[in-house]
All heavy atoms as an XYZ file, in Angstrom:
709
protein
N      15.226    -56.262      0.917
C      14.754    -56.809     -0.333
C      15.017    -58.312     -0.336
O      16.008    -58.775      0.204
C      15.457    -56.118     -1.494
C      14.768    -56.360     -2.812
S      15.503    -55.500     -4.238
C      15.578    -53.829     -3.708
N      14.167    -59.036     -0.956
C      14.285    -60.495     -1.000
C      15.581    -60.906     -1.706
O      16.300    -60.078     -2.262
C      13.082    -61.084     -1.711
N      15.850    -62.175     -1.703
C      17.074    -62.711     -2.290
C      16.869    -62.941     -3.791
O      16.638    -64.054     -4.234
C      17.430    -64.013     -1.581
C      18.787    -64.530     -1.991
O      19.625    -63.720     -2.404
O      18.988    -65.749     -1.906
N      16.955    -61.848     -4.565
C      16.805    -61.926     -6.010
C      18.180    -61.962     -6.665
O      19.177    -61.552     -6.074
C      16.049    -60.702     -6.541
C      14.684    -60.496     -5.940
C      14.344    -59.280     -5.373
C      13.728    -61.504     -5.946
C      13.094    -59.068     -4.824
C      12.483    -61.308     -5.392
C      12.161    -60.088     -4.834
O      10.925    -59.886     -4.293
N      18.201    -62.396     -7.906
C      19.424    -62.383     -8.695
C      19.851    -60.922     -8.883
O      19.147    -60.132     -9.485
C      19.156    -63.056    -10.044
C      20.383    -63.140    -10.923
O      21.196    -62.188    -10.926
O      20.506    -64.153    -11.623
N      20.998    -60.587     -8.338
C      21.484    -59.201     -8.333
C      21.622    -58.632     -9.735
O      21.327    -57.475     -9.982
C      22.836    -59.134     -7.619
C      23.242    -57.747     -7.340
C      22.938    -57.426     -5.913
N      22.340    -56.241     -5.483
C      21.061    -55.995     -5.222
N      20.136    -56.795     -5.498
N      20.645    -54.914     -4.683
N      22.084    -59.440    -10.685
C      22.290    -58.936    -12.048
C      20.959    -58.561    -12.704
O      20.892    -57.592    -13.462
C      23.049    -59.945    -12.904
O      22.302    -61.131    -13.074
N      19.914    -59.311    -12.387
C      18.592    -58.990    -12.944
C      18.067    -57.699    -12.333
O      17.558    -56.824    -13.047
C      17.615    -60.159    -12.729
C      18.059    -61.355    -13.585
C      16.189    -59.748    -13.071
C      17.308    -62.616    -13.329
N      18.207    -57.555    -11.029
C      17.744    -56.334    -10.354
C      18.531    -55.132    -10.864
O      17.945    -54.072    -11.151
C      17.866    -56.465     -8.826
C      17.033    -57.634     -8.309
C      17.467    -55.158     -8.131
C      15.571    -57.613     -8.697
N      19.834    -55.278    -11.013
C      20.647    -54.188    -11.546
C      20.211    -53.821    -12.965
O      20.161    -52.640    -13.323
C      22.136    -54.548    -11.529
C      22.708    -54.607    -10.120
O      22.078    -54.057     -9.183
O      23.793    -55.206     -9.951
N      19.883    -54.820    -13.749
C      19.385    -54.574    -15.105
C      18.069    -53.819    -15.101
O      17.852    -52.902    -15.892
N      17.183    -54.194    -14.189
C      15.901    -53.494    -14.077
C      16.131    -52.046    -13.654
O      15.496    -51.132    -14.183
C      14.990    -54.217    -13.082
C      14.494    -55.554    -13.592
S      13.651    -56.528    -12.325
C      12.291    -55.477    -11.871
N      17.028    -51.848    -12.714
C      17.344    -50.479    -12.267
C      17.917    -49.643    -13.395
O      17.731    -48.438    -13.431
C      18.313    -50.531    -11.092
C      17.661    -51.002     -9.832
C      18.619    -51.040     -8.677
N      17.907    -51.411     -7.462
C      18.450    -52.023     -6.439
N      19.731    -52.315     -6.447
N      17.725    -52.331     -5.380
N      18.597    -50.299    -14.320
C      19.163    -49.602    -15.478
C      18.122    -49.408    -16.579
O      18.423    -48.840    -17.622
C      20.364    -50.379    -16.011
N      16.908    -49.914    -16.356
C      15.832    -49.737    -17.327
C      15.799    -50.774    -18.429
O      15.118    -50.595    -19.437
N      16.497    -51.877    -18.239
C      16.529    -52.927    -19.262
C      15.266    -53.777    -19.214
O      14.976    -54.441    -18.220
C      17.768    -53.796    -19.085
C      19.052    -53.095    -19.472
C      20.264    -54.003    -19.558
N      19.974    -55.412    -19.591
C      20.437    -56.282    -18.671
N      21.181    -55.884    -17.669
N      20.152    -57.565    -18.789
N      14.526    -53.763    -20.303
C      13.283    -54.522    -20.372
C      13.514    -56.024    -20.328
O      12.710    -56.761    -19.760
C      12.492    -54.137    -21.617
C      11.935    -52.743    -21.549
C      11.078    -52.409    -22.741
O      11.222    -52.979    -23.818
N      10.162    -51.473    -22.551
N      14.620    -56.491    -20.894
C      14.889    -57.931    -20.868
C      15.079    -58.427    -19.437
O      14.668    -59.544    -19.101
C      16.104    -58.287    -21.734
C      17.398    -57.652    -21.235
O      17.391    -56.440    -20.922
O      18.418    -58.366    -21.163
N      15.654    -57.594    -18.577
C      15.815    -57.969    -17.175
C      14.450    -58.062    -16.487
O      14.212    -58.983    -15.700
C      16.708    -56.956    -16.452
N      13.566    -57.130    -16.810
C      12.217    -57.173    -16.236
C      11.470    -58.415    -16.696
O      10.814    -59.081    -15.898
C      11.435    -55.913    -16.592
C       9.977    -55.866    -16.131
C       9.860    -56.071    -14.625
C       9.335    -54.561    -16.553
N      11.561    -58.737    -17.961
C      10.896    -59.938    -18.489
C      11.419    -61.185    -17.767
O      10.635    -62.049    -17.363
C      11.084    -60.054    -20.019
C      10.639    -61.417    -20.532
C      10.345    -58.937    -20.736
N      12.718    -61.267    -17.576
C      13.309    -62.403    -16.854
C      12.791    -62.460    -15.428
O      12.422    -63.531    -14.929
C      14.849    -62.308    -16.866
O      15.296    -62.328    -18.220
C      15.472    -63.457    -16.102
N      12.732    -61.302    -14.773
C      12.245    -61.250    -13.394
C      10.787    -61.707    -13.312
O      10.416    -62.489    -12.432
C      12.395    -59.832    -12.831
C      12.003    -59.719    -11.389
C      12.860    -60.139    -10.386
C      10.755    -59.209    -11.023
C      12.500    -60.053     -9.047
C      10.386    -59.110     -9.698
C      11.256    -59.531     -8.703
N       9.965    -61.239    -14.229
C       8.546    -61.639    -14.239
C       8.431    -63.146    -14.426
O       7.632    -63.796    -13.744
C       7.761    -60.869    -15.322
C       7.633    -59.397    -14.911
C       6.386    -61.492    -15.558
C       7.073    -58.479    -15.996
N       9.215    -63.707    -15.321
C       9.180    -65.154    -15.530
C       9.631    -65.913    -14.280
O       9.042    -66.930    -13.921
C      10.024    -65.560    -16.743
C       9.341    -65.276    -18.050
C       7.978    -65.950    -18.168
O       7.855    -67.145    -17.864
O       7.018    -65.256    -18.567
N      10.646    -65.408    -13.615
C      11.121    -66.050    -12.388
C      10.064    -65.981    -11.279
O       9.982    -66.880    -10.446
C      12.405    -65.388    -11.900
C      13.610    -65.707    -12.724
C      14.854    -64.999    -12.218
O      14.791    -64.075    -11.414
N      16.006    -65.437    -12.710
N       9.293    -64.931    -11.257
C       8.306    -64.711    -10.199
C       6.887    -65.073    -10.648
O       5.918    -64.764     -9.958
C       8.349    -63.242     -9.747
C       9.699    -62.809     -9.224
C      10.149    -63.635     -8.040
O       9.357    -63.988     -7.167
N      11.429    -63.957     -7.994
N       6.760    -65.732    -11.770
C       5.454    -66.048    -12.363
C       4.519    -66.767    -11.376
O       3.353    -66.403    -11.241
C       5.656    -66.890    -13.616
C       4.378    -67.243    -14.335
C       4.683    -68.034    -15.607
N       3.480    -68.383    -16.308
C       2.780    -67.555    -17.080
N       3.196    -66.325    -17.264
N       1.668    -67.959    -17.667
N       5.018    -67.757    -10.682
C       4.187    -68.516     -9.746
C       3.653    -67.618     -8.639
O       2.462    -67.657     -8.320
C       4.986    -69.694     -9.146
O       5.436    -70.528    -10.213
C       4.132    -70.507     -8.200
N       4.523    -66.800     -8.075
C       4.094    -65.885     -7.002
C       3.094    -64.859     -7.525
O       2.103    -64.546     -6.853
C       5.305    -65.179     -6.403
N       3.334    -64.347     -8.723
C       2.419    -63.359     -9.299
C       1.046    -63.968     -9.589
O       0.016    -63.368     -9.287
C       3.027    -62.757    -10.566
C       4.206    -61.815    -10.326
C       4.997    -61.604    -11.616
C       3.717    -60.488     -9.761
N       1.037    -65.161    -10.163
C      -0.246    -65.820    -10.450
C      -1.003    -66.154     -9.164
O      -2.230    -66.002     -9.110
C      -0.030    -67.078    -11.294
C       0.314    -66.820    -12.762
C       0.689    -68.128    -13.455
C      -0.833    -66.134    -13.490
N      -0.300    -66.586     -8.143
C      -0.952    -66.873     -6.854
C      -1.550    -65.599     -6.272
O      -2.684    -65.610     -5.766
C       0.052    -67.487     -5.873
N      -0.816    -64.502     -6.348
C      -1.307    -63.213     -5.856
C      -2.571    -62.799     -6.619
O      -3.563    -62.389     -6.018
C      -0.205    -62.158     -6.028
C      -0.589    -60.796     -5.537
C      -0.371    -60.436     -4.217
C      -1.159    -59.864     -6.396
C      -0.723    -59.177     -3.757
C      -1.508    -58.603     -5.954
C      -1.290    -58.254     -4.629
N      -2.517    -62.927     -7.937
C      -3.665    -62.546     -8.772
C      -4.864    -63.432     -8.459
O      -5.985    -62.934     -8.284
C      -3.290    -62.625    -10.263
C      -2.267    -61.524    -10.598
C      -4.523    -62.501    -11.143
C      -1.579    -61.702    -11.941
N      -4.666    -64.738     -8.382
C      -5.770    -65.671     -8.080
C      -6.442    -65.306     -6.765
O      -7.671    -65.302     -6.665
C      -5.249    -67.110     -7.997
C      -4.963    -67.743     -9.315
C      -6.219    -68.197    -10.050
O      -7.355    -67.967     -9.649
N      -6.008    -68.849    -11.171
N      -5.642    -65.032     -5.762
C      -6.175    -64.695     -4.444
C      -7.010    -63.419     -4.501
O      -8.049    -63.318     -3.863
C      -5.023    -64.542     -3.450
C      -5.468    -64.299     -2.044
C      -4.277    -64.242     -1.113
C      -4.740    -63.956      0.302
N      -3.609    -63.849      1.217
N      -6.550    -62.445     -5.263
C      -7.235    -61.156     -5.322
C      -8.446    -61.162     -6.253
O      -9.335    -60.344     -6.109
C      -6.270    -60.055     -5.782
C      -5.086    -59.828     -4.867
C      -5.448    -59.016     -3.667
N      -4.428    -58.614     -2.752
C      -3.590    -59.359     -2.078
N      -3.547    -60.644     -2.276
N      -2.771    -58.846     -1.200
N      -8.462    -62.063     -7.223
C      -9.577    -62.087     -8.176
C     -10.895    -62.468     -7.511
O     -11.936    -61.931     -7.859
C      -9.297    -63.054     -9.327
C      -8.419    -62.556    -10.450
C      -8.220    -63.648    -11.484
C      -8.990    -61.317    -11.106
N     -10.856    -63.417     -6.615
C     -12.086    -63.882     -6.011
C     -12.863    -64.777     -6.970
O     -12.583    -64.829     -8.171
N     -13.829    -65.448     -6.447
C     -14.593    -66.438     -7.222
C     -15.340    -65.813     -8.390
O     -15.322    -66.326     -9.507
C     -15.570    -67.172     -6.294
C     -16.371    -68.307     -6.917
C     -15.425    -69.375     -7.463
C     -17.307    -68.907     -5.896
N     -15.998    -64.694     -8.159
C     -16.812    -64.064     -9.197
C     -15.970    -63.632    -10.397
O     -16.317    -63.911    -11.544
C     -17.567    -62.864     -8.612
C     -18.446    -62.188     -9.601
N     -19.591    -62.763    -10.076
C     -18.332    -60.982    -10.204
C     -20.151    -61.939    -10.944
N     -19.405    -60.843    -11.036
N     -14.860    -62.961    -10.131
C     -14.015    -62.494    -11.233
C     -13.295    -63.633    -11.941
O     -13.053    -63.566    -13.144
C     -12.993    -61.474    -10.736
C     -13.493    -60.052    -10.579
C     -12.394    -59.161    -10.009
C     -13.980    -59.496    -11.891
N     -12.960    -64.696    -11.203
C     -12.289    -65.838    -11.831
C     -13.143    -66.478    -12.905
O     -12.630    -67.115    -13.817
C     -11.909    -66.879    -10.790
C     -10.548    -66.618    -10.196
C     -10.103    -67.747     -9.315
N     -10.132    -67.218     -7.954
C     -10.349    -67.918     -6.879
N     -10.573    -69.206     -6.953
N     -10.344    -67.353     -5.706
N     -14.466    -66.321    -12.808
C     -15.364    -66.860    -13.837
C     -15.308    -66.025    -15.111
O     -15.665    -66.502    -16.177
C     -16.794    -66.903    -13.319
C     -17.004    -67.904    -12.215
C     -18.427    -67.868    -11.722
C     -18.627    -68.832    -10.572
N     -20.000    -68.799    -10.049
N     -14.858    -64.779    -14.979
C     -14.869    -63.859    -16.115
C     -13.504    -63.628    -16.744
O     -13.415    -63.271    -17.908
C     -15.431    -62.506    -15.680
C     -16.873    -62.581    -15.267
C     -17.402    -61.218    -14.926
C     -18.875    -61.333    -14.580
N     -19.534    -60.049    -14.549
N     -12.448    -63.797    -15.958
C     -11.114    -63.486    -16.457
C     -10.104    -64.482    -15.905
O     -10.223    -64.927    -14.770
C     -10.716    -62.033    -16.105
C      -9.428    -61.649    -16.811
C     -10.619    -61.822    -14.616
C      -9.151    -60.165    -16.818
N      -9.140    -64.813    -16.728
C      -8.086    -65.746    -16.343
C      -6.934    -64.992    -15.683
O      -6.583    -63.890    -16.108
C      -7.552    -66.484    -17.576
C      -8.567    -67.361    -18.271
C      -8.867    -68.614    -17.486
O      -7.955    -69.144    -16.806
O     -10.017    -69.066    -17.554
N      -6.325    -65.607    -14.702
C      -5.171    -65.003    -14.028
C      -4.033    -64.764    -15.019
O      -3.330    -63.747    -14.932
C      -4.704    -65.885    -12.875
N      -3.851    -65.659    -15.978
C      -2.805    -65.484    -16.992
C      -3.032    -64.218    -17.820
O      -2.072    -63.549    -18.202
C      -2.735    -66.692    -17.923
C      -2.042    -67.880    -17.298
O      -1.054    -67.670    -16.567
O      -2.481    -69.010    -17.542
N      -4.307    -63.905    -18.101
C      -4.622    -62.688    -18.853
C      -4.255    -61.444    -18.048
O      -3.727    -60.469    -18.595
C      -6.097    -62.646    -19.236
C      -6.471    -63.731    -20.229
O      -5.578    -64.224    -20.950
O      -7.663    -64.089    -20.285
N      -4.540    -61.470    -16.755
C      -4.191    -60.349    -15.890
C      -2.673    -60.202    -15.843
O      -2.143    -59.086    -15.967
C      -4.769    -60.517    -14.467
C      -4.277    -59.406    -13.547
C      -6.289    -60.566    -14.497
N      -1.960    -61.314    -15.715
C      -0.501    -61.267    -15.667
C       0.064    -60.698    -16.961
O       1.029    -59.921    -16.941
C       0.092    -62.643    -15.380
C       1.616    -62.693    -15.274
C       2.145    -61.707    -14.237
C       2.066    -64.107    -14.960
N      -0.528    -61.037    -18.075
C      -0.072    -60.490    -19.349
C      -0.252    -58.966    -19.372
O       0.651    -58.234    -19.783
C      -0.831    -61.128    -20.505
C      -0.347    -60.677    -21.864
C      -1.051    -61.393    -22.989
O      -2.055    -62.068    -22.808
N      -0.527    -61.241    -24.195
N      -1.388    -58.486    -18.910
C      -1.630    -57.044    -18.857
C      -0.669    -56.363    -17.876
O      -0.183    -55.263    -18.139
C      -3.071    -56.762    -18.460
C      -4.071    -57.123    -19.540
C      -5.496    -56.806    -19.137
O      -5.709    -55.889    -18.316
O      -6.402    -57.478    -19.651
N      -0.418    -57.015    -16.766
C       0.524    -56.481    -15.774
C       1.928    -56.386    -16.389
O       2.625    -55.383    -16.205
C       0.537    -57.361    -14.500
C       1.726    -57.038    -13.612
C      -0.775    -57.194    -13.751
N       2.312    -57.391    -17.130
C       3.636    -57.397    -17.763
C       3.788    -56.236    -18.735
O       4.809    -55.538    -18.729
C       3.863    -58.722    -18.486
O       3.802    -59.798    -17.583
N       2.764    -56.016    -19.542
C       2.802    -54.911    -20.507
C       2.874    -53.573    -19.775
O       3.677    -52.698    -20.128
C       1.576    -54.963    -21.449
C       1.457    -53.701    -22.276
C       1.648    -56.191    -22.344
N       2.062    -53.423    -18.741
C       2.071    -52.188    -17.950
C       3.434    -51.960    -17.303
O       3.959    -50.843    -17.300
C       0.998    -52.258    -16.875
C       1.043    -51.149    -15.876
C       0.191    -49.963    -16.255
O      -0.644    -50.101    -17.158
O       0.377    -48.923    -15.637
N       4.025    -53.007    -16.753
C       5.330    -52.881    -16.100
C       6.408    -52.498    -17.111
O       7.267    -51.660    -16.821
C       5.690    -54.178    -15.389
N       6.359    -53.087    -18.294
C       7.334    -52.747    -19.328
C       7.204    -51.286    -19.742
O       8.203    -50.604    -19.966
C       7.173    -53.665    -20.541
C       7.674    -55.091    -20.340
C       7.195    -55.994    -21.462
C       9.192    -55.109    -20.238
N       5.976    -50.799    -19.833
C       5.757    -49.382    -20.160
C       6.248    -48.468    -19.050
O       6.776    -47.394    -19.308
C       4.263    -49.114    -20.388
C       3.829    -49.363    -21.776
C       2.445    -48.775    -22.016
N       1.756    -49.689    -22.889
C       0.570    -50.209    -22.693
N      -0.136    -49.872    -21.637
N       0.041    -51.050    -23.533
N       6.039    -48.883    -17.805
C       6.353    -48.040    -16.653
C       7.832    -48.079    -16.263
O       8.302    -47.169    -15.593
C       5.499    -48.465    -15.453
N       8.544    -49.117    -16.674
C       9.924    -49.299    -16.227
C      10.812    -48.070    -16.424
O      11.523    -47.680    -15.498
C      10.551    -50.527    -16.894
C      11.963    -50.886    -16.431
C      11.976    -51.216    -14.937
C      12.503    -52.047    -17.248
N      10.781    -47.414    -17.591
C      11.669    -46.254    -17.764
C      11.380    -45.098    -16.793
O      12.265    -44.305    -16.502
C      11.415    -45.805    -19.205
C      10.817    -46.981    -19.884
C      10.072    -47.730    -18.816
N      10.145    -45.035    -16.286
C       9.761    -43.938    -15.393
C       9.777    -44.350    -13.921
O       9.435    -43.549    -13.063
C       8.354    -43.445    -15.743
C       8.183    -42.994    -17.180
C       6.742    -42.696    -17.470
C       6.083    -44.005    -17.803
N       4.792    -43.960    -18.396
N      10.156    -45.579    -13.633
C      10.064    -46.111    -12.279
C      11.447    -46.234    -11.647
O      12.377    -46.712    -12.277
C       9.395    -47.497    -12.296
O       8.101    -47.369    -12.883
C       9.254    -48.071    -10.907
N      11.529    -45.814    -10.411
C      12.760    -45.978     -9.650
C      12.597    -47.204     -8.760
O      11.753    -47.236     -7.877
C      13.028    -44.737     -8.777
O      13.083    -43.599     -9.629
C      14.328    -44.881     -8.022
N      13.393    -48.204     -9.011
C      13.299    -49.457     -8.266
C      14.338    -49.517     -7.153
O      14.332    -50.406     -6.327
C      13.437    -50.655     -9.234
C      12.305    -50.629    -10.243
C      13.443    -51.985     -8.503
C      12.373    -51.690    -11.291
N      15.216    -48.538     -7.086
C      16.328    -48.559     -6.131
C      15.900    -48.879     -4.703
O      16.524    -49.672     -4.034
C      17.065    -47.216     -6.135
C      17.762    -46.968     -7.456
O      17.962    -47.925     -8.222
O      18.103    -45.806     -7.727
N      14.851    -48.255     -4.240
C      14.469    -48.387     -2.832
C      13.235    -49.251     -2.619
O      12.679    -49.281     -1.536
C      14.243    -46.998     -2.231
C      13.136    -46.243     -2.944
O      12.821    -46.587     -4.098
O      12.590    -45.302     -2.352
N      12.792    -49.949     -3.627
C      11.600    -50.772     -3.461
C      11.826    -52.199     -3.936
O      12.651    -52.459     -4.784
C      10.396    -50.144     -4.146
C      10.596    -49.770     -5.566
C       9.565    -48.850     -6.176
N       8.198    -49.144     -5.861
C       7.175    -48.621     -6.493
N       7.377    -47.777     -7.472
N       5.950    -48.924     -6.172
N      11.052    -53.077     -3.366
C      11.096    -54.478     -3.757
C      10.378    -54.598     -5.103
O       9.207    -54.241     -5.203
C      10.395    -55.323     -2.687
C      10.470    -56.802     -2.972
O      10.351    -57.204     -4.143
O      10.614    -57.561     -2.008
N      11.050    -55.082     -6.140
C      10.411    -55.140     -7.455
C       9.188    -56.054     -7.496
O       8.256    -55.795     -8.252
C      11.512    -55.632     -8.386
C      12.581    -56.157     -7.515
C      12.431    -55.533     -6.174
N       9.160    -57.078     -6.677
C       7.989    -57.946     -6.655
C       6.795    -57.195     -6.060
O       5.680    -57.300     -6.573
C       8.265    -59.230     -5.871
C       7.152    -60.274     -5.901
C       6.796    -60.683     -7.328
C       7.554    -61.496     -5.091
N       7.026    -56.411     -5.018
C       5.933    -55.606     -4.454
C       5.441    -54.578     -5.459
O       4.240    -54.285     -5.517
C       6.372    -54.926     -3.162
C       6.446    -55.898     -2.018
O       5.824    -56.956     -2.035
N       7.238    -55.567     -1.016
N       6.341    -54.017     -6.253
C       5.953    -53.095     -7.321
C       5.016    -53.796     -8.307
O       3.974    -53.251     -8.679
C       7.213    -52.570     -8.017
C       6.969    -51.751     -9.245
C       6.250    -50.587     -9.333
C       7.435    -52.027    -10.561
N       6.264    -50.126    -10.624
C       6.995    -50.995    -11.400
C       8.214    -53.038    -11.111
C       7.283    -50.947    -12.766
C       8.505    -52.990    -12.463
C       8.045    -51.955    -13.274
N       5.353    -55.027     -8.686
C       4.502    -55.791     -9.599
C       3.170    -56.155     -8.937
O       2.123    -56.133     -9.595
C       5.235    -57.037    -10.097
C       6.415    -56.764    -11.028
C       7.200    -58.049    -11.282
C       5.953    -56.141    -12.332
N       3.198    -56.491     -7.648
C       1.945    -56.768     -6.932
C       1.026    -55.545     -6.966
O      -0.182    -55.669     -7.124
C       2.215    -57.163     -5.480
C       2.771    -58.548     -5.282
C       3.458    -58.855     -4.113
C       2.619    -59.553     -6.231
C       3.966    -60.131     -3.896
C       3.127    -60.827     -6.023
C       3.805    -61.117     -4.862
N       1.616    -54.371     -6.807
C       0.832    -53.136     -6.842
C       0.177    -52.953     -8.221
O      -1.004    -52.590     -8.309
C       1.735    -51.947     -6.510
C       1.034    -50.642     -6.505
N       0.147    -50.279     -5.526
C       1.059    -49.619     -7.386
C      -0.336    -49.076     -5.810
N       0.213    -48.661     -6.930
N       0.916    -53.234     -9.274
C       0.350    -53.152    -10.614
C      -0.766    -54.184    -10.777
O      -1.812    -53.887    -11.367
C       1.440    -53.338    -11.695
C       2.455    -52.193    -11.628
C       0.827    -53.407    -13.089
C       3.672    -52.381    -12.514
N      -0.575    -55.376    -10.231
C      -1.614    -56.414    -10.270
C      -2.901    -55.901     -9.625
O      -3.991    -56.059    -10.199
C      -1.156    -57.675     -9.541
S       0.131    -58.625    -10.347
N      -2.778    -55.327     -8.460
C      -3.967    -54.829     -7.755
C      -4.695    -53.774     -8.585
O      -5.922    -53.788     -8.682
C      -3.585    -54.250     -6.391
C      -3.257    -55.319     -5.395
C      -2.916    -54.762     -4.022
O      -2.659    -53.549     -3.889
O      -2.916    -55.568     -3.075
N      -3.931    -52.859     -9.182
C      -4.558    -51.832    -10.014
C      -5.279    -52.438    -11.206
O      -6.376    -51.998    -11.568
C      -3.508    -50.824    -10.479
C      -3.048    -49.897     -9.390
C      -2.309    -48.686     -9.921
N      -1.664    -48.870    -11.195
C      -0.360    -48.755    -11.416
N       0.456    -48.479    -10.431
N       0.137    -48.928    -12.612
N      -4.682    -53.444    -11.831
C      -5.315    -54.087    -12.988
C      -6.591    -54.817    -12.573
O      -7.583    -54.804    -13.298
C      -4.359    -55.071    -13.670
C      -3.299    -54.408    -14.477
C      -3.907    -53.711    -15.664
C      -2.879    -52.947    -16.442
N      -3.473    -52.116    -17.484
N      -6.574    -55.460    -11.441
C      -7.754    -56.191    -10.966
C      -8.880    -55.221    -10.649
O     -10.039    -55.466    -10.979
C      -7.401    -57.087     -9.772
C      -6.495    -58.220    -10.228
C      -8.654    -57.619     -9.103
C      -5.836    -58.987     -9.121
N      -8.544    -54.108    -10.033
C      -9.569    -53.108     -9.696
C     -10.138    -52.536    -10.976
O     -11.319    -52.372    -11.149
C      -8.971    -51.991     -8.815
C      -8.661    -52.556     -7.443
C      -9.915    -50.820     -8.701
C      -7.858    -51.632     -6.556
């Protein structure tokens, strides 16, 4: 797993939404870059990357209580949600 703030990851594993919000804010640049790359030119004309990130954030907050982050990279988990939202 990447070099993330351990207390934030532990908070996410405990199901704390505030920890997830902090993590998303810390990874905002990487998430927006990922979304921009996946949107492509055609979709970028119709939807903003910030709007997709907002939807991803809401989805992640809803999914957090049912998600086990112990064995997965939380950023990759968010990337997966991004891909689903874009599709």
